[in-house]
N, C-alpha and C positions, 0 to 999 in steps of 0.2 A: 503493500499500499504505499503510495508517493504522497507524504505528506503536504499540503500547500502551503505555504506561508499567511496565506490567508486565513487559516484557521487560528493562527495565532493574534489574530487583531482584534481589538475590543470594538464591537458593535455598541452602542449604547451609552457611551462615554458622556455625551451629551444626546440632547433630543432637538430636532429641528425645530424652530419655532416654539423653544422654552418659552412658557409664560412669564412675563414680568411683574414682579407684585406690586401693585400701587403702593405709593409711601407719601408721607408728607416731607421725608427727605431727598432734595433731587436725586438722581444718579450721577455718578461721577462718568466721565468719558472712559473708555476702556483704553489701557496706556498701549503703546505701540508693542507688537509682537519682535523678540529681537531672533534674526533668523541665523542658522548655520545654513552653509552648503557644501555638497560633496558630489564628486562624478567620482567612480571606480576607474582606475587603470586600464587599456587594452591592448591585448596583443592580436593581429589580425593577421589572417595567413592568405596568401596567394591563391587564386583558383578556388575561395571560399565562398559564401554566402556572406560571408561578415559578421558582424557583431556590433549589438544595437547598445545605446549607453544614453541614461537622459539625468536631467538634474535631481538630484535627492535635495529636500529640504528640510532643514529641521528647525523647531522653535521652541521658546521657553512657555508657550502658552498657544492653547488650541487657535487658531485664524484663518480667515479668507483672502485669497492673495487677489486682488483684480488687476485687468489689463496687463498681464504677464508676456514677457518678451525676453527671449533668450539668446544669447549670441555664441556662437561657436567658434573660436581662432584657432585654427590648425595649420598656420601658415609654415610653421616650420617644416610641415610634410606634404603642404603643396604639390600635385603633379603625381605624387604617390600615394596619396589618400584621400578619399574623396567620402564627403558626408552629405547624406540627403535627409530628407522629410518631408512633413506635407502630409496631408491626409489624417485623419483620426481626429485629434483634438488641437491641430496647430497647422497654421500657415508659413512656410518657411520660402525664404528666396536668400540667393546668394548675390550680395551687394559687389565682391570682390573675389578673385581665387583666393580657396583658403578659409574663406568666412561664411558661416551659415546664420541667420537671422530667423528664429520662430518665434511667432506670435500665436500664444493660446486662444483657442475660440471662447473659451470658457474661463470660470474663475477657478484656483486653485485651492482647494479646502488643505490645510495644513494640521496634522493634529499634533499635540504636546507628546506624545508617546511615540508614535510611529512616524511622524512626518508626513511629506508629500510628494509629490514629483510630478515632473511636465513631462510631454508626450517626446519618447526616447527618440533620436534619430539614427541614422544605419553608417556604420564607417565599413567601406569597403577598400581594398588594395587594390591600385590600378597595375598593367605592366610594365610602369618603369620602376616599380619598388623590388627591392631583394631584401630577403630576411637580413634582420639587423638594420636596417635603417629604425630611427628612431627620430621622437621630437615631443613638442608639446601639445595639450589639447587645454587653451583658456576658455573656460566658461561664463558669462556674465549674465547677470540677472538683473532685470528693470520690472518694477509694480509701480503701476500709473504713471510710469513717465519716470520714475525715480529709479537712479542706482540703489541697487540692495544689496551688492555683494558681487564676489567671482571666485572660482575655485581653478585650481591648475593641476591636472592631470596628465599622465603620460601615455604616448602612442608608441607602439612599436610594431614593427613586422615581423613573424616568426614562420617556424615551420607548421604547417597542419597536419595533426593525428587524430585519432579517433578513438577513444576509450567507451566501454560499456562493463556497466554493473551487472554481477552475477544475479540468480534468480533470489527472490524473496524469500523469506523463511516465516513461520510459524510456529512459536515455541511456547512454552508454558514455565510458570512460576509461582509460587507464593509472596507476600508481603517477608521481606527480607531473604527471602531466597536468592539462589544463584541461578544462572544459566550461560550457557555457550552460544555465542551468535557469531555463524561465518561471516568472513569479509570476502570477497571474490572481485578481483577484477579481470577485464581481458581486453585485449589490443585487437581491436576488427578493424583496425585500417591497413595501410600499407606498408607504414614506416615504423621502424623501433620506437618506443617511448622512452624517452633518458628519463626515467622516476616518474614517482606517480603520489599524488597527496590523497587521503580520505578526509574528508570535513562531515563532522557529525551532527544530527539535528535529534536530539535525545529527550523524549520526555521527562520531566521534573523527578519521574519516579526512579530510573536509570541512572545507575551510580556505579563508581568502578574505583577499585583499591588498586589496580596497576599504575605504574609511573613509568613509562616506559619510556628514556631517553630521546627518542625520534617523534613522542607525542607531546602535545599541549593540553593542558587541563584548566579549569576553572573551578576552585573547590573541588568537589570529587566528581565532575562532570567530565568527560572526554570531550574534546572538542575538535581536534586533529591530528591525524599521524602523516607522518612524510617518509617516504620509503623512496632509495634512492638506486633500486634493482632497475635495471632496463627490462623491458617486457619486448620481445620479438614480436614482430607482425603475426595474428595469428594465434596467440598464444596465451595463456591466462595465467595468474598467479593468486593465491588464496593463504589466509590465517584465521585464526580463531580468537575471538576476544570475548575475555570473560567479563560478564557482569554481574551486578546483583541489584534486588529490587529493595528500595527503601524501605524501613520497617511502617513507613506513614504511608504505604500504597495504597491505594482505596480498593477495597475487593468484595465481591467479584467485579472485574473489570477487562479492559483491555488497553493495555500500553503499547506505543508505537516508537520505533525509530528507523532511523535511514541515516545511509552515507551516500555523497556523493563525491566521485573520483574527479581528480582534475588534473592537469599537467601543471610541472614544477613554474611553470610561465605564467599559466591562469591563476594560481595559487598567490603569486607573487602581487598578480593584480589584485586580488579580492584582499589580501590581510597585510600589505604593505603600509596602505593607509589607514588600517580600521582603527588604531588608537587616536590617529590625528581627527578622527570622525566621532571620536568620545567612546569608542568601545572599551569594556573592560580587558585590563593585560590578563595573558594568559601565563602559564608558568610550564616550562620543561620538566618533565620527569628526571628523576635520577637514577633509576634504574636500570636494567638490560636493554637490548635493543630491538624492537618489535621487527620482525624480518616476513618477508614473503616468500623468497625462493633465491635460491644462488642466480647470480647473472655474471653474464661476460664482461670483461673488462669496457667501460664506458671509454665513448671518444668525444670529444668537445664539439658541440652544435649550436646553430642558433637557438633563441628559446622558441617553445613549444606551444601551440593552442590548439585546444579541443574545435574541431570543426562540427561536431554533431552532438552537443550536450545533453540532448535530450534524454539519451539512452543511457547515462551516466550512475543511474540510482541502484543501490541495495535496499531493501526493506526488513527490517523485521517486527512482526506481530506478535506480541505477549500476551497468553490471555492468564489473567491472576486468578487463580482460587482462593478459597476460604471466604471468612467476612472480618472484614475490618471497615467501619463506619465513620462516619462524622458530625461531630455534636457542635453547632453554631450557638452561641449565648448572647442574645442582645444585652446592649448595654447602655442605659440609662444616665440620665445627670439630674442634679437638683441645683438650681439658682435662685436668686432672690433680687429684687429690684424696686425702684418707686417708679408710679406713673411716668412715662415717658422716657424711659432709660433704655438702653440696648445692652443686652448681654450674650453671651454666646454660650451656646449649648453643644457639647462635644457629646455625641452619640455613637451608635455603629454594633460593632459585634466582634468576639473573639472566635477563633476555632479552637476550641478544646481539643479535636480530634476524636480517636486516636489515627487518624486517617487526613490526610492533605485533600482537599477537594480539587480537582485539577478535572476541569471540561472544556479544555482547550481543543479535544477532537472531538468533538460532538457537535461544531457550530453552534453551540449557543452563543447569545451576545454576551452574559453574563453567567458567573457563576451560581449566582443569587440576587435577589433584590430586598431591600430594607425599606419600608414604611417610617414614615415619621410623620405621627399627627399631633398638630401643635396645640398645646394648653390652651384653655380659654382667657382671653384677654389680651391675647399676644398677636402678632404679625411678624411673617418672614422678612426681612430687609436686607438680607443677606443668605444665600445658599449655595450648596458646592455645584459646578457646571455639570457635575454627574449627576443631578437630579432634577425631577419637574414635579409639576403641581398631577397630582394624579385626575385622570379626565373625569370631570362630574364633580369634583371634589374642590372646596374653595378653602382648605387648612389641612390636607393632608399630602405629603410629597413621597414620591416613588425615587430610590437610590441604586442606579446600577454597579455591582461591584465590578471586583476583576476576574477572570476567568480561572487564576489560581491561587487558592486560597490556602496558605502553609499552616501547618500544625503550630499551634502557639502563638501565632500572628494577630494582634489585634487590629481593627480596620476600622477608622474612625471618620467622621462627618461632622464639619462645625456648623451650625445653624448660628445666623443673627437674628437674634428676636428681641423687637420693640412692644415693651409693657404698656400695650394702650391703655388697660383698664387693670389695677392692682385687684384680683381673685384669689382670695386664699387657699392656698391648697389646689391650686390650677395645675390639673394633670392633663398631660398628653401621654401619646405611646408610642415606642420605638419597637416595632416587628422586623426580626430579619424571617428572612423566608417568606417575605408579604404575596400574597399574590399578586400578578402582574399578567396584564393584557399584551404580552410583550411578544414579538415573534420569535420562532427557535430555542424554546427551551423554558422562558419564564425565570421562576425559581427554585430552589432548591428542595424537593418534595421527601428527600429520604434521611432527614435529620433523625438521628437514633435518640434523643431528647428533646422532644418537641415544646415539652414543659416552660425551659426557659428561653423560649422564641422571642417571650416579650418582656419588655421592661418599662419603665413609668420615666416620664421628662415633666419634674415636676418643678411649678414656679411660684415662691414665696408659699413654700408647705406650712402647714399648719402649727403656728407659735415660732415661726420665725420671724416675722418683721420683714421690713421693709429696707431698702437700702443695701448699698454692698455688691460685693461679686460673690457668687457661688464657687464651691471648692470641686475639683471635679474627680470623683468619685472612683477612676479608673485609674490603672497603671499599662505599661507597656508603651510603644513608640506608635503612633501611626505610620502607617508603611505606605499608603495612598494606594493607587491603583498602579499595578506592575500587570505584565501580561508573560506568556510565556514559561521559562525557566528561570524566572526569578534573577533578572540582571544578567544571564549568560548569553552567549552570542547566539543568534538565529541564522540560520541559511535560508537565503531567497534564490533557489533555485541555484542558477551560476552567478545572479544579479550583485550579489554581495550583501554584508551583516547588516541586521538592524539590531539594535541595541535595546532591551527592555529596560525602562528608565521609571525610576519611581515616580510617579506623578504628583506635582504640586498642587495645592487645593485653590482654585479661582474662584470667585463668588459669582454669582447673577447677583445684580442688586436691582 
């Protein structure tokens, strides 16, 4: 089963047309988002369909970019490389040799966690190019007529080869149990491949204790292994990886992993800029070397690139047996204040375990939803941008969670409440696993302890009096909305790494 990076994305982090709560206090203008730009390096082979590259855009707050224009400057390789675009969502023109300018036909949404991107262009080698030719690709961004930054990546001409992944496998294990996964790669091209790299996309539950010297790790998750063996045309190489499931793996369930194979040149294009783009650092193992097979002596050649990357995957499906469920416990808050005061309520839930709730494979928009009913006499003048007023209600909000809820973690939301009228012991309700009229899954229905799914949200509890600020009765740090495997790298096919970042809460006022 090939896992699409789309399953890692969080839908429902916000809702189009979020209702704005009426307030006597005027709303402040939203600050301008800070943008970060990234374009992956590219190695292109002669006599190949070429490769596609687009501009990836990252931001410190979700935003929409209007009237976007992207300028590609490849004059250092003009005549040897050609960039073409147009069609789809962009109109492109070449004002001079070695320059392509593309205007997006629609606004570009940019999400705080996963960013956004522009329509890609096609990079093709001309008959004047030779393996070893190299230059720069400078990509500049304009938004509504204003320069918003640029990024320079590398372009080079390499030798084309064709790798293919081995057959997919179905395996079995229990939470905390071990399993072996075959890793097979085949050279289905006509030229020898000078080394190969396997890059892994593994569910949060899949861990390893091995620390091979030619592999990279983030905590106990395997990220990539680089093999220097030559693989002659028509031959394959294989090895076996030892994995185990975390004791917090949900059961029964299916867990998934896959590896994508790429040449050393393609891996350099992908991995060389990753930390500059904000990715977490990985560490090499200090143990023995993981090998595929003996290989003949290597000879120096130009950089290689895979001309048919669509068949480079091998996948594993792990059937998890046993029973290991999840208890999500609601967290309320208590505040006090006088009429006209604005207080902050910190509410949410905690995953008491014993299992991490991982729903990224199920195309759910969120692992669960939390309902927040306001206490009488209060109005929400600020709430997180992953919350919205429930349809048909004037006082109850619905908030989407992330897709991965790690055991032991506390997930909190902050609501700014204006006390319109002092109502002694005014009580609202916080409910995790709230009913949701949502596409693709709604809320978590199999909580093993539903009795603690509700908690009180209280303003001016009986006997507390008015004035002052309330204390927060919860412990633990807010983790925000994250996705995927908790800050590790995600593989977007051959296209690049996305980094699951912790989400900073922004308020809708």
